[in-house]
N, C-alpha and C positions, 0 to 999 in steps of 0.2 A: 636561441637554444633550440637545438634538436632533439626533438622528444617522438615517440613512438608513433606511426600514423595508427588512423583507423582502419586502413588495408590490411593491418597484421593480421590474416584471417586462420581461422582454426579448423581443421580439418580431421576427421579419423583416418590414423594409419594406416588400418588395414583394411581400406579401399583400394583395390587394385585399377591401374588404369589398363585401357585397352590395348590391344597389340599396336594397332596403327597411331589413334591420336594421344594416348596415355589417358584418356578423358574418363571424368567417373561415368561408371553404369547407370542403369535404368533404376538403382535404387532408390528408394523414395527419399530416405535420409540424406543422401547426397545432394538433395536442392532444398533442403531447409534452409532459413534465414540463419546465419552464423551470428554467434554471440561476441563482441569484444569487451571484454571487462571494462568498468567504468576507472579502474585504477589507471587503464591504459589510454585513455582518450587524450590526445594531446589539444592543446590551445587551438582556439578556432582560426586565429591568426598563422598559425604553421600549415593547418590544415587546408587552407586557402592556396598556400604556395604549395604543400606538395602535390594537392589532388591533379596538377597539372601532369604528373608523371608517373600516374598508376596507371598501369596497362590494363585495359578493359579486355582485350581481346588481343589475339596475334595478327590479325589483319590491320589494326591500327598500329603495331610497335614501331614498323620500320617509319612512319611519317611521325613520330613524337617530333616534336621541335628540342622540345628540354632533356630528351633520354640521358643516362648519366649512363658511363662507364668507366673501370678502373684506369688511373694512370698505368701506362708499361715504362717500365724501368729494367734496364739490363744488369744482369749479376754484377755485385762490384769489388768480386774476388776475395770478400773476408768469411771466409767457411765458417766463423764462430759467431756472426753478428747477429742477433735478435730483434733487429730494426729493419726500418725502409732505408733506402738510400740515404736519406735524408740524415742518416744517424740518431733522429730525434724521437719520432715517431715507434713505439713497440709493436712486434706483432704478436696479435693476442689470438690469433686463428690463423690456419693457411686451409684454404679449398684448392683442388686439384682437377682440372679437366684434361681433355684431350683435345686439342685443337680440330674441329669437323673439316677445315680445308686442307688439313694434310693426312686425313686420313687415308691408308692406302684402299680401302672397300668404300668409296663416299658413296653413299646410298642418300641421294639429294633430300629427299621428303624427309625422312627421320632425322637427318643430319638438321636441316635447317629449323625445323621445332626445336629439337634438341637447345640448338644456339640459341634460338629466340627466347625461350621459355631461361636459359640460364642470364641471358643480357636483362631478361625483365626481374629477373631475380636479384641481379646484381644492381640494377637500377635501384630498387625498391631499399637496397641496404643502404646505400649511400643517402637515400632520401630520409631513412632512420636516423641519419647521424654518424655511420660508421663510415672509416677512409680505407679505401683498397688501394693495394698497388701489384700487380700483375708483372713478373717475371717468368720468362723463358725457360726451362728447362736448359741445365749446362749438359747432361746426358742424354736426351732425348728430345728432339726440337719440338714433338707434337704435345709434350705435355707444356701446359701453363700451370703455373702457381701463383693463387690471389690471396695475398697476404691482407689480414685485417686488423685496423685499429680501431679503438674504442676511445674518442678522445675525451678530455674529464668532463665536458657537460652530460654525455650520454653515458658515462660511468654514474655518475651523480644520479641521473637521472632513474637509472633502471635499479640501483641500488636500492632508491626507497622504495619502489615498485615490489622490489625481491623480499624487503624488509632482512636485509643483509646485516649484520650486526659488525659495527667497526670501532677503532678504539676512542675512547674519550678522553682517558688519562692514565699513564702509569699506575698498574697495580702490584701492591707490595703483601697480598692477602696469600696470593697462591704459590704458596710454599710448597715443592713435592717431598712428601714425606716417604720416605723407605719402610718397606716391610720387613726388611731385616736390625733396625732399631741400631742395636748399640755394633752388630757386625758387619758395618760399612766396611770395615778395614780389610774384611774377606771378601768381601764381594766387588772390590775396586777393581780387580783386575777383570771383573766381566762387563764393566759399567764401559760406554761409547765414551772416547776423548774427549773433554770439552774443551781442549785447546782446539780440537779437530771441528767437532759440531758442537759451536757454542750454545748455549740455552737460547731459546726465546724470550723475550722481554713479554712481560703479562700487561695488559692493559685491563680498565672498568670499557664494557662495552655496551653499546645500544643501537637497536636499529635504526639505519641512516636515513637524516629526515634534511632535507637541502635547505630549507627555512631556521634551521638550528646548525649551520654549516660551522659556527663561529664556535660551537661546543665541543665540536672534536678534534682531536689529536693529530691536527693537520702541520707536520713541518717541512715535507715534501709532497706534493702532489704524484711524482713521479713514484714514489713507493708508498702513496696511503693504500691504494689499491694494489696488494700483491699477485703476482702472476696467476696465480689459482683463482684469486676472487676474478681477477680480468677474465678469464677464460669462462667462468661459470655465466657473468652476465652476456659474454658474447654471445656464448654457445645460447644462452634465454632468445635473445633475438634472433638468429639464424633459426631458431626453431619455430619462430612464430610468423616470418615475412612469407608472404604470397607470392607467388613465383606467375601465377594464370588467372584469370579472371573471365568464365566464359559462361555469360547467362548467370543463371544464380549458384553454377558450379565453383567453387574457390577452392584452388590446390595452394599449399604454405609447407614451409618446412624443409631444412636441408637432408633431414633423414629420407624423406620421400627423394628428394633427387639426387642423393646416393644411389641409392635402391634402385633408381630408374634408369642410374649409368650417365644422368646428366653431367653429375661430379663422379670423381675417382675414388676420392677420398674427402675427410674433413677432420682436423685435428688441430691441438694445441701442441706448442713447439716443445720439445727436450730443452733444457737450458744450456748444454754442452754435451761435448762426446761423454761415454760413461769411463772411456778406458786413461783420458789425461784432463787436465783441469782447461778452462777457455782459456784463448790469447787476450779475449776483453777483461780487461782489469773490474770493469763494472759487473762481471756476471758473477753470481753467489755461487756457482758451481756444485748445486745441490744433487745432481746426478751424479756428478763423480765422487759426490762424498758418500752418496747412497749404497754407489757400488762397492767404495773401498772399504767401509765401514758397516754393512749390512748384507750385500748380497755375495760379497767376496769369500771363497772356501775359508781363507782364515780367520774370518770373524765368526766361525761358525759357535764358538763357546760364549761371544758377546750378546748382549741384551739388543736388545731393537731400539733403534734410534724411534722410537713411536712419533716423537713431536715433528720431527723433520719428515717422515714419512708423511704424517697428517697436513703439514703445509705444502710439500709437496703434491700429492697425489689426493687429496683432500679427505677428509673425516671420514665419507663411505670406505675406503681401501685402508685409511689409519684404525676403525675400529674391526676390520677383518683380521690383519695382524696383532695388534692388542688381545685379541678374544683367541689366536689360535696359539699365541705365545703364554697366554695364561693356561690355557688348556694343556699344553705340551708341560709346564711348571707343575699342574696338579698330575699329570701322568708319573711325575717322577716318585710319587709315594706309592700310588699302586701298584708300580712296577716293582717297587722293591718286596712291597706286600706278598705281590704275586709270585717272585721270585724264591723269597723265602717258602711259601706253601709249596711250591714248588720242587725245591730241594729235600723239605720235607717228606713228601711221597717218595722222592728218590734216595736218600735214604733210608726209609724203611721198607725198601721194595722188596727186600729178600727177607722180610719178616712176614712179608704177606702168605698167610696160611692159605687162603683158598688159591691162591696163584699157585704155588708149590703143589697142592693137593692135584690139579692140572697139570703142572710140568712131570713132577717127580713122583708122584702118589697113584691114586685110582685113576688118573686123567687116560693112563694108556689100556687099561682095561674096560672104561666106558665105551661104549657103540654106541654113537647116536642116530636118529632117525632123518630121512633124507629130508633136504630143507623144501624141493619141489617136487613136481609129479614125473613120475616115468624115468626120466635121464639122470635125476639127482640120487648119486650113492649112499650109502650109509659112511661114515665117518666117524673115526678115533677122537676124543675129546683133548688129547694132548697135543692135538695139530695147531690149538688155538695157543698155544704155550706163549708166542710170541708176544700175539696181542693182549692177552693176559697181563704179562707183565709191564706191558706199558701203560696199560690200565689201572694198574695199582699205583703208578706214579700221578696220575689225574684223580682217580676215584677214591683218594682219601680223606680224613679229617680234616686235613689241611684246605681242603676246595671248599667245606661247609664253610669254615673260617672265612674265606677269601669272600665267596659270596656274600656273607653276612658284612662282611665290611664294603664292599663295594655298594651295596644297597645304603651307606652310611656314607661312602665316598663322595658317589652323585651328588647326593643332596649339598656335603658342603663344598662341591665345586659350582655348583650353581647358586646356591647362596652367597658365595665370595666372590663368584664373578658378577652377582648385580650390583654390589657393592663397590666393586674396580670399574664397572661400567658407569655408577653413578659419578666415580669421582673423574672419569674421561669426559663425562657430560659435563661436570663444572669447567674442566680445565679448556676443553675445545669449545666452549659457549654455544652446546646445543640442549640447552636444558629445556626451554621454548621451542624449538624446532617445530615441534607437529601445528602449533598455532601459526606460524611463520609459512608452512611450506605453501607453494603456489599449485594450483590445479592443472591436471596435465592439457597440455593444447589439444589432445584428441578428444579430452572429456568437455573441456569448453566450446567445442567446435559442435557438439551434439548439446548444448542447452540450447534446447526451444522450446520445452514445457514453462510454461508460467503456473505456479504454484503462491500461494500465500505463508509465509514463514509462521510457524506457530509462535514465535518468541517475539520477534520484531513486529510481525501483522503487517509487514510490508510484501511486496511482489519480489520473487528472485525464479530463477531459470535453473531448472533440472532439466537431466537426458533424457529421462522417462518416466513414465507413470509409476504408479505402487504397481499396478497390473503390469507392465511392460517389466518393471523390477523382478516380480515372480516368475514372469515367463524364462526369462535370462537367468534366473538362478535356477528352474528345474532343468532346463537344458544342457547347461553347464554342468550340474551334477549328474545328470544323465549320461553325460558323454566319459566324466571321469570314471563312474560306474562302470561304465562299458568296457572302458580300457583293463579297469581292476579284475572284470572278471576276465578279462582276455588274459591276464597275468596268471590268474587261478587255474585256467584253462590248458595254458602251456607248463604247469607245475603238475597237472594231471597226468598232461602227455608224458612228461620226464617220468612219472611213476608207471607207467605202463611198459614204457620204455625198459626201467629197471627189472622189470617182472617177466617181461619177455628175454630180454639178452641174459638173464640168470640162467636160464635153462641153456642157452648156447654156451657160455661161458662153464657152466657145470659139465657140459659134455667134452668141448674141447679141451680146455684147460689141462684136464689130469691126464690127455695124450700128449700134448706137447712138451712135457719135461719126463724126465726118469725120476723113479718113485724118490732116489737120494738126491735130488737135487735141491740145495738150498732153497731156491727161488718160488719152488713149490709152495713152501710154508708159508711164505710171504706173499705172493699173488694167490690168493684163493680166489673163487668164483665171486664170493660178496664184495673183496677189494677189487678186482676189476669191474664188477658193476659198478661200486662206487665212486671211484676215480674216471670212467667213461663219463656216467651220469652228470657227474659233477663239472666236467670240460663243456659237456653241450648244454648243460644248463648255463653256465656264464657266457656262452656264447650267445644263447637265447635273450639272455639281459642285456646284451650290448646293443644286439639287434633291434629290439622292441623300445631300448633306452631311447636312440636315433630317430626312431618315429615319432615315440611319442611327446619328444621335445617340440617337435611342430604343433603338433598338435593342441597340447597345453597353450603354446602360447596363441594359437587361434582361440581357443576357449575363452582366455584371460581377456582377449582383446573385445571380444564379442561381450565379456563382462562389463566392461568399461568403467572400471575403479577412479577415483577419482584423483587422489594425488599419485607420486610416481612411486612413494612409499607404500599406497594400499596394492598398488599394481605388482609392486615386486613380492608382498605378502601374499597376495591372491595367486599368484604365478607358484609362489615358495609352495603353498599347502599344496596345492593341485600336483608339483613334480615329485614331493615328496612321498603323497602317498603312492603315488604308483612306483616311486621306486621302492618304499617300504614292504610293499609285495614282490616288488621284481626281485631285490635282494636278498629278503628275509624269510621267502615262503617254503625254499628248500631246507633251509634251517629248522624251522617250525615243523614242517613233515617229519624229518628225521628225531628231532626229538621228543616229539608228542604224538606221532601217530604209526609210524614204521614201527615194525613187531609188537603192536599194543592189541589188535585183532586180528590174530591167525588163528585162532581155533586150536586144534588139536591134530594129531597127524591122521587120524580116523576121521576127523570131520572139519577139512580147512575152510578158509573163508576165502570166496573169490571174489574177484575186480569184475563188475561186467557179465556175470557169469562163467568168466574164460581163463582170467589171469587168477593164479594164487597168490595171495597177498604175502608180503615180503615177511621176514623173519630175520630178529637180530642174532646177531653171534652170540654164543653161548657167555663173552664176556660184556655182551649191552650193546646198546646203539650210542653209547656217551663216544666211544672211539670212532665211530664212524661220521657224528658230529662235530668231533674235534678237527677230521681230515675233512670236511664240507669246509669249515672256516677256513682252516689254511688254506684250499685253494682258491676260494673266496677271496678273500683276502689279499693273497699274495697275487692273485690274477688280477684282481683290481690294480693294485697298485704298481705292478708291469704296465697296466694299459695305459694308465693315467701318467706314467713316466714318457710312455711314446708319447703321448699326446701333449705334453704341457711342455717336454724339453725336446726332445727332436724335432718333433713336426715343425714349430717353430725354427728351430736351428738349420734344419734341411731346407725349410723354404727362404728363409734370408740366404741361406748359402747359394741357392739357385738363383736367386736373385740379384748377388753379385757375381755370379756367374755371367747372368746375362748382361751385363753391364761393364763386362772386364776391360771391353775395348777403350772405354773414357775413363780406368781405373787410373790414370795420371792426372788426370783432371781434377781441380779443385771443386768442390762440390757443396755449396750451403747448406745451411740447418738442416732447411724444409727438405732437401731432396733427399738427404740423408734419412731423416725420419720418415720419408713419403715409403723408403724400400723397408722398413722394418715390418711386421706383421700385425693384424688389426687386432685387439681384443675385444670381442663380440657384447652384445649387452648382456647374455647370459656367464661372461666369462668368471666373472667373481661367484656367481650363484653356485656353478659347479666344483669351485674351489670351497665352499661351505659343505655342498651336499656330498662331497669327498671326506670330510672330517667329520661331518654326523653321522653318515655311513657307517663310518670307521667307531664312532661315538656310539652306535646301537652294538655294533659288532663286541664293544669291550665291555657293554654293560648288561645287556640282554642274554648273551649265553657265555659269560664270564666262567659260571661253575662249570664249565665243559673245559675251559681251556686258561687256567690261571697266568697262563706267558702271553696272552693278547693285550696287556696294557705295558707291558716290555717290548714286543714288537710295533706295536703303536707309537710308544715314546720314540723308539730309532727313526721310525718312519716320518713324524711330525718333525725332528730338528733337521731331517732333510728336506723335510715339505717346505719348512719356511724359507730356507736360501734357497731353495728350488724358485719358488715364487717370486723370492726377491730377485734371483738372478733375472728372471725369465719377464718381470715388469721392467727392468732396469735396463735392461741389455737388448729383449728381441722383440717388445711391444713398442709402439707408440704411444705416446702421451695420451693416459685417458683424459677426460672432460672431468676435474674435479666435482665431486657431488658430496652435499651434506647429507651424516647420517646420525641420528639421533641412539642407536642401540643395531645388536646385530637381528630386527626384525621379527620375524616370524619364526625363525630358528630356536627363541628361546623358550617359546611354549611347546616347540616340537620337540626340546631336549627334554622337558619337564615332563612331557607325554612318556616320552622313552624311560625316564627314571622311574614314573609309578609302573609301567608295564615291566620293567625289569626286576623289580621286586617279586612280582607272579612267577616269572617264566625263569628265575632262577631257584627260584622254591618248587618250580614241577618240575625243574632237569634234574634236581637231587632226589625229588620223590619217585618221581616215572620214569626219567630216563637213566638215570644211575642206580646201581645196586646197595648204597648204602643203607636204605631203610630195611630193605630184605635182609642184611648182615647184622643191623642191629637188632632187630627183631629175632633172629636166630642166636645172638649171644647172648641176649638177655631172656628171652622165653625157652627156645627149642632146644637149647643145646644142653639143657639140665632138666631134672625131671618136673614136671610130669611127661614132658614130650621126648625130652631127650633122655640119653644114657650116661654121658658125662658128669663128675661129683662138681667140679667148678665150670664157670662160665668160659666157653673156648669156642673158637673158629673151626678147632679140626670137625671135620664130618659135614661143612658146609654144602660143597659141591654135589656130596650125594644127597642132602637134602632136599636141594632148589629143584634137582633133574627127576621128573614124574616118569613113570615107566609105561610103556607101552607093548601091547602084543601087536606084531606081525601078522598074527592072523587076521587083525581086524581092520586091513590095509583093504580099502574098496578096489586098490589095483591091485589084483592077486600075482602078478609077476614079481612084486617084492618078496612074495615067502621064496623063490628061490633065490637066496641069498648070494652074496660073493663069496668065492673060495676063501677069500683071506680072512673071512669073519669066521669061517663055520656055519654051522648051523645054526643061525639066531632064532632064536623065539620071541627075543624083546628088544627094543632099543629105546633110547633116552630122548627126554624132550624138555625143553625149558618150561616149565609150568608149576604149578603148584595144583596138581590134579591127583584125583585116588588113583591107585594102581587096578589093572585089570582084574578080574574075581571080588572085587569090592561090591556089597550091595548098592553102593552110590559111586561104581567105577564112573573114571575120566569125569565126574564132576569135580568142582572146586573145592580143596581141602579145608581143614581148619587155621593150615598154615596161611593161606591167600587171605581169607577174610582177617586175620592179625595183621597181615602187611598193608593191606589196604585201609585199614584203620589207623595204624599208626603213619601212612602216607599221608592219610586227610587229617590226623593232628598234625604232623610235622610242618604241613603248608598255611596252616589255619596260624598256629604259634610263631612260625616265622615271618609270615607276611605281619601280623598283628604287632611283633617287636619292630620288625625295621618301620613299618608305618609310622610306630609311637613315636621313633627315633628321630625320623624325618621330620614329624609335626613337631618337635620339640625343638629340633636345630634351626628349622625354618622360623620358629617362633621366636626363640634368643637371638637369632642374627638379622636386625633390621635390612632390609634392601639397600639403607642409604646410611649410612654412619654419621654417626652424630657430630661430627670435626666437619663432614661434608654438609650437611644441612647448615650447622652455621655460617659456613664460607659463603654458600650459596646466600643465603636472609641477609647476611651482612653486606657482601657486596652490591646485592640488589638496592639495599636500605641504602648504602653510598652513592649508589648510580643515580637513583634519584634524587637524593639531597643535592649531586653536582649538578642535574639537569633543573633541579628547581632555584638552587644559588643563581647560575649564569641567567634564568629567565629573570628572577629578581633582580639582578643585576643592569640585565634588560629595560626591564621596566623601569626600574629607577634612573638610571641614564637618560629615558627617552621622557619621563618626568619630570627630570630635571631641564631638560632642554626644553620642553612647554611652559615647567613655571618661569623660566628666564624670559620665555617669548610673550608669557602673558605679562609678565612684569614692566617689560618694555611697552606693550601696546599700551596698559593703564596708565604708566609713568606717562608716556608720550600725548594722551588723553587728557591727562589732569594738568599737567604743565603749563597749557596755556588760560586756563580758566584761574590757574593761584595767578597768573602772572598780571 
């Protein structure tokens, strides 16, 4: 039986090789002793046989008498074959390298070192029990494909090491319940055709143990380990086998070999062509079925075949598409309510009294004060008629209702998703995954410090002491904080840009158009400033994003998380904190800072003592926030589509054009897959990030744009199929990975949900004009403050615009007003202040304090109401349904009972044999005496 050698050495991935030798540098950590996990140690007999093949240094490599290399075989002309040339051994993984002897630029020194490292690595793979077969490329004779097969003994050994759960017996408990109950007839057209994609048979499962192999449901050794599990096991081995030992410096793992160029690629195979089924009758054609029933545009209305996705790509990919599909379903309800609120505002647009006053009433008579120094002219209020009409649609009572609804909706989504996630954990056997997950090889390589375990009181190894851990955390936190501050600095730069170009647009735009040109009414200096600043902000976001990605990976590698799940969660939190500030900072500025601290015309507030703070248009900043959201969400969607669809498609097209000369040749499956694109380690992370950023826009600022859920719904329906098409047709097959849940994205969404209540309450209170309008309607339109007999909105515009005397301008050039307006003595501005001549002139009036009190009261009431509802919903809806809990307990009980019964049967059988032998011995001893 082949087992893993003790030379499967572990080393930290981020240590870089020198330019010449590829050796680890003078980092003391690189010369520490390496830890081999006790569970990986082979028997002494196997060790003695394998020690002769281990390469201690490159100098002795060529003289190794037992050096092992892969078998070379010619392509057998079967393009759909997934086996070695013998047709028996299945290909579990493929390694690709370029033959150094056939390179055009042959650098003997470096090429020889690469060749020796690769041969050492392949030799150790063979020593660990894997079987290799090499085949030269059909289209490019410089490329060599090394096919890797894991035999039965190796699979069993590592299945036990990795605690992989495997079938015990068929399970009749796992019945899939539909959320639609009696309406299955209605949703039948949306279901995947079960005659095409057949439901998977369910089993009781348990972690595999070789000494209890008879307990497991092994009908056929070739199918007991499915292709995804076989690829996981082989990748586990490939990631831990060493390729060089030089003194105390040991290097290992396929990832480093690929990164250093020794291998050009390493990947598991797709099982067939996506466009047609395989000619091999034994092939399951899962890729073809996924393309036909999931990724093809004609299947856009169908539900996703989650079980097949999980089986083919692994639980990690499966849980992503399950979450994305559930999020999209929940968006349907939010989109319907959002459209209803939008239609409510649209229907009541013509009845908007304050907008009619701007367009058809006193708006033509009111002259507004300049909004910047020197170059900005006086202007009439009715020039904002179009924006006020649009604002009536978004800043209505329906917006308030929708903001409250979204606070409740996001809680329902998160709670119901937890229940759905628990169901998937049960159905996909990932309930106890965290207890089974193995440490990362990079972590194991650094375990050099010996400590006493507080629970077991036994020695164990850890990668750093408590002091070292504090230093790492401090350095990592400081680096993340620095980049967040860098983003804030870029936001401040955008603000300064807005303040400076506002002057230029105010000077040039009026001269660029005729006074009667319709575009002049839409393209105001404020609008031009907003659009250009949004575009520049978007460009800065994308540039900083590309830089920070590399920084975040370096920080997380230095932090050294224990498991792959911990690594991904740590990286996710760092990346999201950066992206949160990156994407949302401009929206927070417009919503809560712009136009809030501007002073008044005679005493404006200046940034840096030079730039006058921006003011909102008379209609408010809510419309500008809507514009910002539209530009960022739209630009982000276009950018992502270019990256996700066009880029891999164009790269694959270029690759096909490069091999057009051999297009008529029959190419094997491994060569077809090699010319597909590689989905990087952060590929799935960016899919999640894209959706979570969208989730933030849909929830944090939904009070300014009720149509955001509708746009998100349309985007997500396309996103699911685009991601499916991309993974199925344009990318190599990824190594299947286990995942219990969506990881750190769950607490991130919970944090966004809590913050969304505050942001939407503050948007309604401080960004929109809803509270000032309500205060005017109920208090200031009637006596003692107003002159109307009944509550009304008439006179609202005149009441909310304060009066300023032109003679009080610090810049006396304003006293010579434009001939268009005659000899002005006063102008109006947006604020609640006493007029000139009043004993408290330009101080805030009683209306202002009423509005502030109403705003604060509204925020407190709205927050407490929504938080109370959220708490009640969270309490009333358990994370795991009662039926799922019962199924988990029932399956665990039956599994333990089955194992116990089998164990008792074995013991009974063994004791029966022993008893028979003892009776025979006793009988043989007593018979001579009796005779």
